[in-house]
C-alpha positions in Angstrom: 117.2 136.6 52.3 117.0 138.8 55.3 116.5 135.8 57.7 119.6 134.2 56.3 121.7 137.3 56.8 120.4 137.7 60.4 121.3 134.0 61.0 124.8 134.6 59.7 125.3 137.5 62.0 124.0 135.6 65.0 125.8 132.3 64.6 129.6 132.5 63.9 131.7 129.4 63.5 134.7 129.5 65.9 138.0 127.8 64.9 140.8 126.5 66.9 143.5 128.8 68.4 146.2 127.7 65.9 143.9 128.2 62.8 144.2 131.5 60.9 142.7 133.2 58.0 138.9 133.2 57.7 138.3 131.5 61.1 140.4 134.2 62.9 138.7 137.0 61.0 135.3 135.7 61.9 136.1 135.5 65.6 134.7 138.4 67.7 136.9 141.2 68.8 137.0 140.0 72.4 138.9 137.0 71.0 138.2 133.3 71.6 138.1 130.2 69.5 137.2 126.6 70.3 139.4 126.8 73.4 137.9 130.0 74.6 135.8 130.0 77.8 132.1 129.2 77.3 130.2 132.5 77.4 126.9 130.7 78.1 128.0 129.6 81.6 128.1 131.8 84.6 131.6 132.2 85.8 132.4 133.1 89.4 135.8 134.7 89.8 137.6 133.5 92.9 138.9 136.3 95.1 140.9 136.2 98.3 138.7 136.9 101.3 140.3 138.2 104.4 138.5 136.8 107.5 138.0 140.2 109.1 136.9 141.7 105.8 134.4 138.9 105.3 132.9 139.3 108.8 132.5 143.0 108.3 130.9 142.5 104.9 128.4 139.9 106.2 127.7 141.5 109.6 124.9 143.7 108.3 123.1 140.6 107.0 122.5 139.3 110.5 121.0 140.5 113.8 124.4 141.7 115.1 124.9 144.2 112.2 123.7 147.7 111.4 120.0 147.4 110.4 119.9 150.9 109.0 122.5 150.1 106.3 119.9 148.8 104.0 117.7 151.9 104.5 120.7 154.2 103.8 121.5 152.3 100.6 117.9 152.5 99.5 117.7 156.3 100.2 121.1 156.8 98.5 119.8 155.1 95.4 116.5 157.0 95.4 118.0 160.4 96.0 120.9 159.9 93.5 123.5 160.4 96.2 126.4 158.2 97.3 129.4 157.2 95.4 129.2 155.3 92.2 131.5 152.5 93.2 129.2 151.5 96.1 126.1 151.6 93.9 127.8 149.5 91.3 129.0 147.0 93.8 125.6 146.7 95.5 123.2 147.1 92.6 125.2 146.9 89.4 124.2 148.2 86.0 121.5 146.8 83.8 119.8 147.6 80.5 116.1 147.2 79.7 116.1 145.1 76.5 112.6 146.2 75.5 113.0 149.9 75.8 116.8 150.2 75.5 117.0 152.3 78.7 120.0 151.9 80.9 120.0 152.0 84.7 122.8 152.1 87.3 126.0 154.0 87.8 126.8 154.0 84.1 123.4 155.6 83.2 123.8 158.4 85.8 126.6 160.0 83.8 124.4 160.2 80.7 121.5 161.8 82.5 120.8 165.5 82.7 122.5 165.7 86.1 119.6 167.4 87.8 119.6 164.8 90.6 115.8 164.3 90.4 115.6 160.8 91.9 111.9 161.0 92.7 111.1 161.7 89.0 113.1 158.7 87.8 111.4 156.5 90.3 108.0 157.7 89.3 108.7 157.1 85.7 110.0 153.6 86.4 106.9 152.9 88.4 104.6 154.1 85.6 106.5 152.0 83.1 106.2 149.0 85.3 102.4 149.6 85.7 102.1 150.0 81.9 103.9 146.7 81.4 101.6 144.9 83.9 98.5 146.3 82.2 99.8 145.2 78.8 100.5 141.8 80.2 97.0 141.5 81.7 95.4 142.5 78.4 97.6 140.0 76.5 96.7 137.2 78.9 93.0 138.0 78.6 93.2 138.0 74.8 95.2 134.8 74.7 92.7 133.0 77.0 89.9 134.2 74.8 91.6 132.9 71.7 91.9 136.3 69.9 95.7 136.7 70.0 97.6 136.4 66.7 101.2 135.4 66.6 103.8 137.3 64.5 103.6 134.7 61.7 99.9 135.1 61.4 100.0 138.9 60.9 100.5 140.0 57.3 103.4 142.4 56.5 105.9 143.9 58.9 108.0 141.9 61.2 110.6 142.0 63.9 110.4 144.3 66.9 107.5 146.5 65.8 105.2 143.6 65.3 106.2 141.9 68.6 105.8 145.2 70.5 102.4 145.8 69.0 101.1 142.2 69.6 99.3 143.1 72.8 97.7 146.1 71.2 96.5 144.1 68.2 95.2 141.4 70.6 92.7 143.9 72.1 91.0 144.3 68.8 90.6 140.6 68.4 89.1 140.0 71.9 85.7 138.3 71.7 82.6 139.9 72.9 82.3 139.7 76.7 78.9 138.0 76.3 80.5 135.2 74.2 83.4 134.6 76.7 83.1 132.1 79.5 82.4 133.2 83.1 85.9 132.1 84.1 87.6 134.1 81.4 85.6 137.2 82.3 86.4 136.9 86.0 90.1 136.3 85.3 90.3 139.3 83.1 88.4 141.5 85.6 90.8 140.4 88.4 93.9 141.1 86.3 92.5 144.6 85.3 91.8 145.3 89.0 95.3 144.3 89.9 96.9 146.4 87.1 94.7 149.4 88.2 95.8 149.0 91.8 99.5 148.8 90.8 99.1 151.9 88.7 97.6 153.8 91.6 100.3 152.8 94.1 103.1 153.4 91.5 103.4 157.1 92.2 103.8 156.6 96.0 107.0 156.3 97.9 108.2 152.9 99.1 107.2 153.3 102.7 103.7 154.6 101.9 103.2 151.8 99.4 104.3 149.1 101.9 101.8 150.6 104.5 99.0 150.3 102.0 99.6 147.0 100.2 102.3 145.3 102.2 105.5 143.8 100.9 105.2 142.4 97.4 106.1 138.7 96.7 109.8 138.2 96.3 110.9 141.0 98.5 113.5 140.3 101.2 112.4 141.4 104.7 113.9 141.5 108.1 111.7 140.6 111.0 112.1 141.5 114.7 110.4 139.0 117.0 109.5 140.0 120.5 109.0 137.8 123.5 111.0 134.8 122.2 112.6 132.5 124.8 116.4 132.7 125.1 116.7 128.9 124.4 115.7 129.6 120.8 118.9 131.6 120.3 121.2 129.5 122.6 120.2 126.2 120.9 119.8 127.5 117.4 121.0 125.0 114.8 121.4 126.3 111.2 121.1 122.8 109.9 117.4 122.7 110.9 115.5 125.2 108.8 112.9 127.4 110.5 109.7 128.1 108.6 108.1 131.4 109.7 104.4 131.7 109.0 101.2 133.3 110.3 97.7 132.3 111.0 94.5 134.3 110.5 93.0 135.9 113.6 90.2 133.4 113.8 92.8 130.6 114.3 94.7 132.2 117.1 92.5 130.8 119.9 92.0 127.4 121.4 88.9 125.4 121.7 87.3 122.0 121.4 87.6 120.4 118.0 86.0 117.3 116.6 87.7 115.2 113.9 87.1 112.0 111.9 89.8 109.7 113.2 91.2 106.3 112.0 94.1 104.2 113.3 96.8 103.8 110.8 96.9 100.3 109.3 100.7 100.0 109.9 100.4 101.0 113.6 101.1 98.0 115.9 98.5 98.7 118.6 95.1 100.4 118.8 94.9 103.7 120.6 93.5 103.9 124.1 91.0 106.6 125.1 92.5 109.7 126.7 96.1 108.5 126.0 98.4 111.4 125.1 99.2 111.7 121.4 101.3 114.2 119.5 99.1 115.7 116.8 100.2 117.8 113.8 97.2 119.8 112.5 97.7 122.7 110.1 100.6 124.9 111.2 100.5 123.6 114.7 102.1 120.5 116.4 101.0 119.8 120.0 100.2 117.1 122.5 96.6 116.5 123.5 94.3 113.9 125.0 91.7 112.8 122.4 88.3 111.3 123.5 87.1 108.6 121.1 83.4 108.1 120.3 81.1 106.7 117.7 77.8 108.1 116.5 74.7 105.8 116.9 71.7 105.8 114.6 69.8 108.2 116.9 72.7 110.8 116.8 74.1 109.9 120.2 77.9 110.0 120.5 78.9 107.0 122.5 82.3 106.8 124.1 84.8 104.2 123.0 87.6 102.7 125.1 89.8 102.0 122.1 89.9 103.0 118.4 88.3 100.5 116.0 90.6 98.3 114.1 89.6 99.1 110.5 86.9 101.8 110.9 86.7 105.5 111.4 85.6 107.0 114.7 85.1 110.5 116.1 87.8 112.1 118.2 87.2 115.2 120.4 90.2 117.1 121.7 91.2 120.5 123.0 93.7 122.4 120.8 94.2 125.2 118.4 91.3 126.2 116.3 91.6 125.2 112.6 89.3 125.4 109.6 87.1 122.4 108.6 88.6 119.6 106.5 92.1 120.3 107.8 94.2 117.1 107.8 95.9 115.9 110.9 98.4 113.2 111.7 99.2 111.7 115.1 102.5 110.3 116.5 103.0 108.3 119.7 106.6 109.7 120.1 109.0 112.0 118.4 112.1 110.0 119.4 114.4 108.6 116.8 114.7 105.3 118.6 111.1 104.4 118.3 110.4 100.8 117.3 108.1 100.2 114.3 106.0 102.7 112.5 105.7 106.0 114.3 102.5 107.3 112.7 99.6 106.0 114.8 96.5 107.6 113.3 95.3 110.1 110.6 92.2 112.1 110.3 90.5 115.3 109.2 88.8 118.0 111.3 85.0 118.2 111.1 83.9 121.2 113.2 84.6 123.3 116.2 82.0 122.6 118.9 82.2 124.1 122.4 79.3 121.9 123.5 80.8 118.5 122.8 78.5 115.9 124.3 80.0 112.4 124.6 78.2 109.9 126.8 79.1 106.5 128.2 76.9 103.7 129.4 76.2 103.3 133.1 74.6 100.2 134.6 73.4 100.4 138.3 72.4 97.2 140.1 70.2 97.0 143.1 68.4 94.3 145.2 64.9 94.3 146.7 64.7 94.0 150.5 60.9 94.4 150.8 58.3 93.4 148.3 54.6 94.2 148.1 52.0 93.6 145.4 53.4 96.1 142.8 55.9 98.0 145.0 59.4 97.0 146.1 62.1 98.7 148.2 65.4 98.6 146.4 68.8 99.0 148.1 72.5 99.2 147.0 71.7 101.0 143.8 72.4 104.6 145.0 74.7 106.0 147.7 72.6 109.0 148.8 69.1 110.5 148.6 70.5 113.2 146.3 71.4 110.6 143.6 67.9 109.0 144.0 66.4 112.5 143.4 68.4 112.8 140.2 67.1 109.5 138.8 63.4 110.0 139.8 61.2 108.7 137.0 63.9 106.6 135.4 63.0 103.2 134.1 64.3 100.1 135.8 64.1 96.4 134.9 64.6 93.0 136.5 66.6 90.2 135.1 63.4 88.2 134.6 62.0 91.1 132.4 59.6 92.8 134.8 59.7 96.6 134.1 59.4 99.3 136.7 60.0 103.0 137.6 61.9 104.8 140.4 59.5 106.8 142.6 61.2 108.4 145.6 64.0 108.0 148.1 63.3 106.2 151.4 64.0 107.4 154.9 66.8 105.7 156.7 64.3 104.4 159.3 62.6 102.3 156.6 65.7 100.1 156.4 68.0 99.5 153.5 70.5 102.1 154.5 71.5 105.3 152.8 70.4 105.6 149.1 67.4 103.1 149.3 64.5 103.9 147.0 60.9 102.9 146.3 60.0 101.5 142.9 56.8 100.3 141.3 56.7 97.3 138.9 54.3 95.6 136.6 54.2 92.5 138.8 55.2 91.4 142.2 59.0 90.9 142.7 60.8 88.1 144.6 63.5 88.8 147.0 65.9 86.8 144.8 65.3 89.2 141.8 68.0 91.6 140.6 67.1 95.1 139.5 69.3 97.2 137.2 69.2 100.7 135.7 70.6 101.6 132.3 71.7 105.2 132.0 74.0 107.5 129.9 76.5 109.8 131.7 78.2 112.7 129.9 82.0 112.6 129.7 84.1 115.7 129.7 86.8 116.3 127.1 90.2 116.9 128.9 91.4 120.5 128.6 95.0 119.6 127.9 97.1 121.0 125.0 100.9 121.4 125.1 102.8 122.7 122.1 105.9 120.7 121.1 108.8 123.1 121.6 111.4 121.0 119.8 113.3 124.1 118.6 114.1 125.1 122.2 115.8 121.8 123.1 119.5 121.5 123.2 121.3 119.6 120.5 121.1 115.9 121.2 118.2 116.3 123.7 114.9 114.8 122.5 111.6 116.4 123.5 109.4 114.3 125.7 105.9 115.2 126.7 103.3 113.5 128.8 103.8 109.8 129.1 101.2 107.1 129.3 100.6 104.9 132.3 102.0 101.9 130.5 105.2 103.7 129.7 105.7 104.8 133.3 105.1 101.3 134.5 107.6 99.9 132.0 110.2 102.4 133.1 109.6 101.7 136.7 109.4 97.9 136.2 106.0 97.5 137.8 103.2 95.2 136.7 99.7 96.4 136.3 97.5 96.0 139.4 95.3 92.9 139.4 91.7 93.4 140.5 90.2 90.1 141.7 86.7 91.2 140.8 87.8 91.8 137.2 89.0 88.2 136.7 86.7 85.9 134.8 85.3 83.1 136.9 83.1 80.2 136.3 79.5 80.9 137.4 77.6 78.0 139.0 73.9 78.7 139.3 71.6 76.1 140.9 68.5 75.3 138.9 65.5 77.1 140.2 62.3 75.2 140.8 59.2 77.2 140.3 55.9 76.4 142.0 53.0 75.1 139.9 50.3 77.3 138.5 47.3 77.5 140.9 44.1 79.0 139.5 41.5 79.9 142.2 38.3 77.9 142.1 36.2 81.1 141.6 38.2 82.0 138.6 37.9 78.4 137.2 34.2 78.5 137.5 34.1 81.7 135.3 36.5 80.3 132.7 35.2 78.4 129.6 35.7 74.7 129.5 38.6 74.8 127.0 40.5 77.2 129.4 39.8 75.3 132.6 42.8 73.3 133.9 42.3 69.6 133.3 44.9 68.3 135.6 43.7 65.2 137.6 44.5 64.9 141.2 47.1 62.4 142.3 45.5 59.1 143.3 46.2 57.8 146.7 45.0 54.2 145.9 46.2 52.1 142.9 43.9 51.4 140.1 42.4 47.9 139.4 44.9 47.3 136.6 47.7 48.2 138.9 46.5 46.0 141.7 45.6 43.0 139.5 48.2 40.2 139.4 49.2 38.6 136.1 50.1 34.9 136.3 51.8 33.4 133.2 51.8 29.7 132.2 54.8 27.8 131.0 54.5 28.7 127.3 54.0 32.4 128.1 57.1 32.4 130.3 59.1 30.8 127.5 57.9 33.4 125.0 58.7 36.3 127.4 62.2 34.9 127.9 62.8 34.5 124.2 61.6 38.1 123.6 64.0 39.4 126.3 66.9 37.5 124.8 66.2 38.8 121.3 66.0 42.4 122.7 69.4 41.9 124.4 71.0 40.6 121.2 69.5 43.6 119.2 70.8 46.1 121.8 74.3 44.6 121.7 74.3 44.7 117.9 73.3 48.4 118.0 76.2 49.1 120.5 78.7 47.4 118.3 77.4 49.2 115.1 77.6 52.6 117.0 81.2 52.0 118.0 82.2 51.0 114.5 80.5 54.1 113.1 82.3 56.3 115.6 85.7 54.8 114.5 84.8 55.5 110.9 83.8 59.1 111.7 87.1 59.7 113.5 89.1 58.4 110.6 87.1 60.5 108.2 87.6 63.6 110.3 91.4 63.0 110.2 91.3 62.7 106.5 89.2 65.8 106.2 91.6 67.8 108.4 94.6 66.7 106.3 92.8 67.7 103.1 91.8 71.1 104.6 95.4 71.7 105.7 96.8 70.9 102.2 94.1 73.0 100.6 94.9 76.0 102.8 98.6 75.7 102.1 97.9 75.5 98.3 95.6 78.6 98.6 98.3 80.5 100.5 100.9 79.8 97.8 98.4 80.8 95.1 97.7 84.0 96.8 101.4 84.8 97.2 101.9 84.1 93.5 98.9 86.3 92.5 100.2 89.1 94.6 103.7 88.8 93.1 102.3 88.8 89.6 100.0 91.8 90.3 102.9 93.7 91.8 105.1 93.0 88.8 102.4 94.1 86.4 101.7 97.3 88.3 105.5 98.0 88.3 105.7 97.4 84.6 102.7 99.7 84.0 104.3 102.5 86.1 107.6 102.1 84.4 105.9 102.3 81.0 104.0 105.5 82.0 107.2 107.0 83.3 109.2 106.1 80.2 106.3 107.4 78.0 106.3 110.8 79.8 110.1 111.1 79.5 110.0 110.2 75.8 107.2 112.7 75.2 109.1 115.4 76.9 112.3 114.6 75.1 110.5 114.9 71.7 109.0 118.2 72.6 112.4 119.5 73.7 114.0 118.3 70.4 111.3 119.9 68.4 
């Protein structure tokens, strides 16, 4: 059949070099048997490179070379000028396998010789646009399920059928109303892209770049202005440099808020306003985050440290990034860091210039003058201006009496600077303590330093702002000890309150059940107290016997209590041993369960991996 004849022409059996006859006759004209080089592998011919020649050849590829050489080569190719050897060395010859058209130095000799480079470029651009449009229609038809392969089409075969596959696919495309919205949108985008490429195909290269920019896959050379000289002096080719850009809305700096959580492998919790190195989006910088948590009423309350196993809110000053941008924090970038370097992770929530984080403030004062419902308070404020700021604020005593701040006092009223007048629900005592609970806003530090690690000399590590603890460790100093911050035992003498005294006028108006029924203390003893009891001989014997029996009973109770205490102690020791043994057994069982679970998960993962590999291998063999 025709397929067998084509297969015989395509696959030719090669014999060894010493075999003759049919094997030698079947070998191609270029020669080669079993020992011939493998034509499917790319061979790189080694050539002797002179150092000077190499430097001159590669000079134009770097900043020190001639930047206009590429432009001259491009213009020489477009205009059809320049010698053939250079064009062949730079660009080479190639043949379009679909259309059979040849390009390059070899094709220029077969042309008409009119030197119309612009016409050839326009024709190539039009062919490229037609191919893209054909590919877009083919993809749309294939997604819609209307494409028919070569084996499904009756009659014909080979190149004509393959070339007309895309055209036949357009007839089989389903009705747009029956297609899905995704397929319609995808086809519309591809048609728009092909239409745009067809429009810009007739333009010259510079005009096309100005309109649509550089296309993906193109090699470009960039000139960066305003770069520090350390970037060139300390450049290390072993450290790749990624060049990117950010949209205009991300070029500024502002206050950002993120959902923050300490990494579970970090050794210590993070302290509020301690410097951290944050990698967020395309930026890496050092900042001072302010930690807070949101209460049920929407208030953001400041935290001194990050929670152990919970998320919190972190407000910091840094580059503006979109919402839901991931971030990761490091305590140091040094290679000699002990333990896990990642301290926290999070995700940005919003950009808010009015970040309002508050902290709790408790002011304590003492009354120095008390009236019926008024009291003069001192030592709560330091000036009359502070009192004016807190006018109308609610205060409270330790005993629970509520009050309100009214106005600042004059210095002549006593109490010193910052004394104020307050009203309360009841009369205060001079021994009462008055306190005020308030919330004070906390400002987010405006600190952001980019990490310029690319500017550091080789072997020099970048170091930013250090924490107070790091500076103290390096200086060998101990943290200061505040005597007022040390916990002390509080000894309070029990207070004796006076008895309740109800006025007689009020007692007369009260009903009988509410009147106090407390008898006055008698100055004289009652008759029963004053009466003497004289016992006879039998009564004395009976009283003595009862006292002895009571003593025996009390002694028996004491011995029984001591025996019970000894039994309780022995039981407590046995229970402690049992609990210890049970805890050790539980730990061993947990370890065994974790080991078994890890082995089972490992076996499952290995099974999935082997299954995927086996599936891929079968597809490749098929």
